[in-house]
N, C-alpha and C positions, 0 to 999 in steps of 0.2 A: 495598830489594832488588828487583831486577826480574829476571824470567827469562822467557826466550821459548824455546817448544818449537816447531820447524818440522815439521809433519807431511808426510811424503813416503811414497810407494808403496814404494820400495826405497831404503833408506838407503845400501847398497852403491854403487848407481849413481846416487844422488840424483835419482831420477825423481819429479817432483812429482805431487801429486794436481791434476787440473783444478779450477779454482775452482767450475765448476757442480757438482762432487761435493759441495761443501759440508762437505768433512771437519772443518774447524775448527769450524764451527757444530754439527756433530753430536757432536763431542767435547765441546764447552761445555755442550750440552744434556744429554749423559750426565753430566757433572760436576753440573750443576744437580740432577738427580735425586739425587745423592748429597750434596747439601747445600753444594756449593762453587760460587760465581757467579764467573764471569769472562767474558771476551769474546775472541773471535779477531780477529785481524787477517789477514784471508785464511785462509792454512794455517798461521798462527803462533798457538799459545796463549799469551796473556800472563798471568803470574801475578806479582802484585805485593802481597804480604803486608805489613801494617804492622809497624812493629818490635816491637809488643806481642804478636805472634804466638806461641803456645805451641808447643812441640815437638809436642803432640798434634794441634794444629790444623794445622800443617805436615804431619804424617804424614797427616792426612785428606785435604788438598790433594793430595799426591802420589799417594796411593792412588786418589783420585778421577780424577786424569788418567790413571793407568796403566789403570784399568778403562775410561775412555772411549776410549783408544787401542785397548785390545784389542777393543772393539766394532767397529772399523774393519776388523779383520783378517778375511779371507775364511774 
């Protein structure tokens, strides 16, 4: 399983974040503070849980991602 979440300023207009804004890095740092380690590829958050991931672990990953994205909001 591989999931990629592209971070954009405005999803309706597909306005991207500038790379210098480090949006992907900032979200990954927020996720790490919540116990989820991942890495960005530019402004794309890559999540690759192993097949043995439990439902609770997957919920933790998604919650950490949502919280990290929420930190980007003005």
